[in-house]
N, C-alpha and C positions, 0 to 999 in steps of 0.2 A: 896317854894324854888325858889330862884332867878336863873336867867340864869347862872351866874358863878357856882352855886352849881350843876346845871344840867351838865354843861361842866365837872366839877370835877368828876361826876358820870361816864361819858364816859371815861375819862382818867383812873379812878380807875378800870373800867371794863378791859381795855387793860392791866393794871398792874397786876391784879389778874390772867389773862390768862398767861402772861409772866412768872409769878412766879409759875405756876402750881397749884394755889389755886382754884381748880374747884368748890368745894363745896361752898366757899364764892362767887364765880362768879355766881353760880346758884341763890343765894339769891338776886341778883340784879334784877332778872326777876320777873314780875308779875305772878300770878298763870296761866294765859292764855298766857304766853310769847311764842315767836316764834323766832327761829334762822333760817334765810333763805338766801340761796345763789342761786339766779335765774340764768338761762342760758343766759338771756338777760336783759339789762337795761329797755327795753320796757315792760317786763313781769309784768302784774298786779298781785296784791295780790290774786285775785280769779281765776287767769289764771290756767287752768288745765294742761298746758305743764309741762314737766319734769323739775326738778331743780337739781343743783349739790348737794344741801342739803336743806332739809325742815323739821325742827325738832321742835316739840312742847315740852312742859316741860317733858312729860313722856320719850320721846326719848332722850332728853338732859340728864336727870337723868341716864338713862341706859348707855349712853356713858361715863358719868363721873364715874359711878360705875365700869364700865369695865376698865377704865384707872387706877382707884385706886386699883383694885383687883390684878393687875399683870397678868391678863389673856389676856391682849391685846398683843398678840405675835408680832404684827407689831411694838410694842413699846418696844422691847427688843433689844438694849438699847433704852431708852426713847428719843424722840425728844425734842428739846427746841425751843422756838419761841420768836420772838421780833416784837412788833408792834411799828411803828413810825407814829404818828398822826399829821396832821395839826390841827390848831385851829378849833374846831367844830363851824359850822355856823348855827344859828337858822333860821329855815324856818317857818313852821306854828306854831301857838301857840293858845291855848285857856285856859280856867280856869284850866282844869285838864289834858291837853295834850300839849306836846312840841315835835317838830320834828326837829332833827339836821342832817346836812350833814357834814361828816368828811372824807377828803381825807386821804389815808393811804398807807404805804408800810409795807408788812408783810414778814418776813423771818422765815423759819422753817428749822432747821438743825438736821440731824440724821446721825451720823458718818461722812462720807465724802460728803454726799449729802446735798445741800442747795437748797431750793425752795424759790423763791422770787416772790411775787404777789403784784400788785398795783390795786388800785380802790378807791371806796368811800363807807362809811357806811351811812345808814339811820337808825338812832335810833329814835323810837317813844317811848317817855317816858310818863307814866300815873301816876297820883297821886292816891295812895291808902293809906288810913288811915294816911294821912298827910306826906307820904314819896313817893318819885319818884321811879318808877320801870321801867324796860325795858319791854315794851309790844311787840316790834318788833325790832330785829336787822337784817337789810337787808344788805348783803354784795354784792355790785355790783363790780365784778371783771372787770378790764379793758379788759381782753381777755377771758371772760367766755365762749364764743362760740368756742374757740380754743381747740386743744388737750392740756389738762393740765397734769402736773405731779401729782403723788399721793400726796394728801394732807392728812396728818395724824391728825392734830389738829383743831384749830379754827381760821381761818383768820379773 
């Protein structure tokens, strides 16, 4: 897969989230995929400090099942979200791994409340069976160490 195809995967991921197509979104991840929102940009992957969110595939599936079931009372009525991405920039690459950095603005709206967050993503993509999958989506919020509003969905 070329770099433009990897970039398309990153844009597709944001599109699927914005459309609420969570099952399809999960399929973009590798079996060992991780969705992580650290408290600090300096926080390393093996750092034992608390995070805003740190979810493996089992936790992501549970969250998606809960959203789909209608049992997520905080989502009555449901929130909607919109991701605005800058062009993803390739960082590291090897034969089976690509790492991209993408600046973003994320908006989440539920009734009269709007949450707006800014930051950048780090997507680590790995090639599995000839297809690229998300091994890590790290969400570096600009103000992660600040008092944040309630975030319902997936920045």
